[in-house]
N, C-alpha and C positions, 0 to 999 in steps of 0.2 A: 501317372498310369495306375489304373485301379485293376485289382484282381478279382475274379469271380469266385475262384476256389482257393482257399488258403492252403499253403504247404503244411507239412507236419511241424516244421520248425522255421523260425525267422531270426535273423540277426539284427540286434539293436545296438546302434553306436551311441553310447550314453556318455554325457559330460560328467567326469568325475574329478574330485579334488577341490582345492582351495587356491586362490591367488595364482601366482605364477607356476604352481605345480599342477594346475588343473589341465585336463585334456580328455580327449575321447577314449573310451575303452569299449571294446565289442563284447557282446553277450549273445550267445545263441540259446533261445528258449522255445519250448513247445508252444504252439498257437492252435486255436481252434476257431470254428465259426462263431460269430457273435462277439468275439473279443474286441476290446478297445485298447488303445496304447497303455492306458493306466493298468489294466489287467496284466499286460506284458511286463510292465515295470514292477508290479507286485510279485510276479513270478521270478523275476531276476532277484528282487530282494530276498525272497524266501529260500531260493535254491543256490544262488551264487554270490550275492553281495548283500549280506545282512546289514551292512552299515551304509547302504545307498540312501541319501537324504532326498526326500521329495515331499511336497505338500499336497494333501487331498483331504476331503471331508465327505461330501455328499454322494459322490460318484453318480450324480444325476444332472449335472450341468447347471446347478442353481447356486453354488456357493462361490465359484470362481477361484478356488484354492489351487487347482492342478494346472494352472497355466504354464505353458512351456513352448518351445519353438520345435516343431516336428517337421522334419525335412525342410528346415529353413523358414517355416511359416508359423507365426504365433497362433496357437490353438489350445483348446482344453483337452488334456489327455483323456478325460473320461468320455468325451464326445467325439473322439477320433477313431473311427472303426478301422480295424486292420484291413478289411477288404476294400478301403478306400485308397490304400497305400500300395506302392510298388514293393513287394516283399521279395523280389528277385535280387535286390541289393539291400545293403544295410540301412535301416531306418534311423536317421539321426534324431536324437532327443537332447535338447540342451536348454539351459535356463534362459529367461528373459534377458535380452541384452541391454535394455535401457536402464536397468536398475543395478545397484551394487550387488556383486556376487557374494554369497555367504559360503555355500558348500554344495557340491554336486548340482542338483536341479533346483536348489533354493536360492532365491534372491531376497534382498531387503527392499520391500515395497512401502516402508513406513513414510517415505516422502509424500506419498499420496494422501495419507491421513493428516499430515501437517498442512498440506494445501487446502484441504477441505475446511479446516478450522479458520482459514483466512477469508473465506467467502461470507459475505454479509447474509445473515440468517433470514429466514422467512418472517415477514412482518405483515400480518393480515389486517385488513380494514375492519372497523367496528362492525358488529352484527347489524344487518339491515332488516330483520324481521322481528315482530313482537315477541317471539318465543326465544330470542337470543341466538338465532342461527342465521345463516346466510342463504341468499338466492343466487344461483349461478346458471349460466347457459350450458347445456349439455356439450355443445360444440367447443366451449372454452375448456371444459373438463377433459374432453377426448384429446385435446391438443397436447396436454402435458402427461397423459397416461402412458404414452409410448416410453418416455424417459424413465419412468418408474420400474421399467423391466431390467434396468442395469443391475448386474450381479457383482459389479466391481472386480472383474477378473483382470482388469488392467491390460488386456491385449491391445486396446486401442492406444493406450499410453506407450506400450512397448514398440508399436509399429510406427508411431509418429515420428517423422524424420526430424522434427524441431527438437524432440527430446532425445531420440536415438543417435542421430548424427551430429547435432549441433550443441547438445548438452545445455539447453536453455532453461534448465529446471528452476533457476532463480527468477526468471522473467516470464515464463509461460506455464500455465496451469494444465495444459494438455486437453485433448478431446473429452476424456471422461468428466472433467470438472467444468468444461464449457457446457456440456450437456446438463450437468447438475445446475449450473447457473441458469440455463434455459428453462429448466423445470420450475425454478423459482420466479424468474422474470415473466414467464407466460402464464403463471398461475393466476386464475381470475380474482383471487382474494389478496394477492401480494401487493404491497404499496411501496416497497423499497425500490430505489434507483441504483442499479449497479453498472450503468453504462460508463461512467468515468472509470470505474475500476476495471472493466473489461479492456479499455483502451490502454490503461497504464499498468496497474499491478498484475492484471491477468494476462496481458500480452496477446490479445486476440489477433493483432495485426501480423503475428508470426505465421499464423495458419494460412496456407495457400490453397486450401480446399482440394487436396489431391484425392480425398476419399479413401485413403488407405485404411483409416480408422473404421469406417463404415464397412469395408470388406471383411475385416476380421471379427466383427462383433458377433458373438454367438447367439445373441438375442435379436439379431436382425434390426437393431435400432438404426434409423436413418440419421446418424450423428451429424453428418455434414449438411444435408439438405434441410432437415427439420430443426436442428439446434444451432449449428455454428453459423450458417449463412444468415438466418434471421437476426442473430446477435450482431453479426458484422454490419447488417443493414442499419441496426439501431445506432451503432457507433458512427457509421458513415453519415446518417441523416443528421446527427447532432453536431459532428465536428467538421464534416467535409462537404455539406450542402451549401453551395455558393449563395443561395438566396437567404438561408438562415444566417450565414456569415455576415451578409450585408445588413440584415435586421439587427444583429448584435452590434455591428459597427455603428449603426444610426443610433441605437439606444445606449451606446457606450458600455455595453455589457460584455465582458471578455468571456471566451470559452472557458470551460472548467479545466 
């Protein structure tokens, strides 16, 4: 439910504490037109809870630092306007659930950076022009530009049920890094082959394309349709196409 006119004050139910001692605490704070959830959190920090821990940086929806779950939905606090929320009841603000909790609204997202290091790096083909540069089709460039909009807020990782409900962090890299792999695999200059890694180490088979990651992306990246499904198709073509399996059998060449 969205409100058109903000009340003078609103109540925010904020997750506080660490470990088993953590829980919700209510704060009532003044609000005004144009405010976002991060403004309210800053107001609570300034006037009522100086030790409230939360991450933020740009306050412009470009750094991804202020990710949280607002009324049960993963969102950026700096991009969630109060007039989009139902202020007649407490607005819940809690940390991302798919990552280890540190304190208050802060979680440890370092797993994501370790995952990124495991992905095979960009490997360009040799230059194909006399001046030492490359020639590419604009359509090929446009295909990967969408993926470059990612701000690594990890909202897609947080909402992914494979990571959130089944804790497959050791077997599945999540939608953010499947998108990263897609940006590399579909790049017109890249020559590396990551298909075997997608099937095995990266666990793409765990994704059942529910599109929950696409729904929460603040950059409106079509994660499922434009990144994950094409990668799944590459894996299926190589390992599950019956005609290719027959060719490999005749040639005596096993699948990777």
